[in-house]
N, C-alpha and C positions, 0 to 999 in steps of 0.2 A: 587610440584618441578616438576623440567620438565625430560622429557622420550626422546628418541628417535627412533623411530621407519624408518619403509621406507616400501616403495610405491612399488607393486606388475606389471606389466607388462601389468594386468589388471586392474589394477587402485586402485586396493583395498588396507586395512589400516587397519595393525593390532595395536589396539586396548588393553595396554600393560593390564596384569591383574590383574591391580596391582588398575590398574583406574576402568576396569567394575566389581571386586570390591566391590571396594567405594563406584560404582555411583550405582549398584548390576542391571548392565545392561547384559540382553540375550541375547545368538541372536535370530534373529528376532527385533534388539530392529529397532526400526527407524527410523531416526536421518535429522534432516529440515540444510540444511546449506550452510551458510553464505563465506565468500568470500571477500575481502575487501585487493585493495596496497597487500600485502607483507602475508595477514593473512588467514587461513583460520579457521570458526567457527563450534564446530558442540554442538545442540543442541538436545539431547533425548527426540524425543514429546512420553507422555504421557494422558494419556484416560485420560480424567475428571475423580476423584471419583465421585459416584450420590449425595451425598449430595454437589459437585459441580455445580454441573451443573443445580440442581434443583434452585440452591438459584442464579442463570443470568437468570431460567425463569421466575423464579416468579418476581426477577424482571424486565427484559422487558417488565411481562407482564401487572406488576406494570406502568410501565408507559406509555404499547402500551392503555391500559383504561385510562389513566388518557390526555392522548391528545387525547383521542378517534377513534384511533383506532382500525379498525375490520377484522376478518376474508377477507371477500370480497378485504380489501381495500392492505392483506400482498398480496392479490394472484397477486392480478391488479396488485403488485412491479413488481413479482415474471413471469409474463408474459409480462412487459413489456423488464426486463434489461437480460430476456431469446432478447429478440425479435431483442433487441440494438444484442447485444451481434451477436448473427448468420446475421444479416446485417453485425456486426464486419469482420465475416470472410467473407467474399463475394469482400471486396471490396480488 
């Protein structure tokens, strides 16, 4: 159901209580904001549940083992990306 809200002079928008309640949104909830053409989309950012995080971690660990990726390989990749990002910022 469409609802109308307004933006303050500080750029703040109040989400209607009905929406906050239905989505269990509390003060301090963080959102990722997308905009395209004349549309704005707010998506609440939620922390993954420990079981979801474990599932992703286990999947990655299985993949890494399968392809022979080692902890030093990961450290090398991290350092390479950081070095690349640092040089891009200087340019």
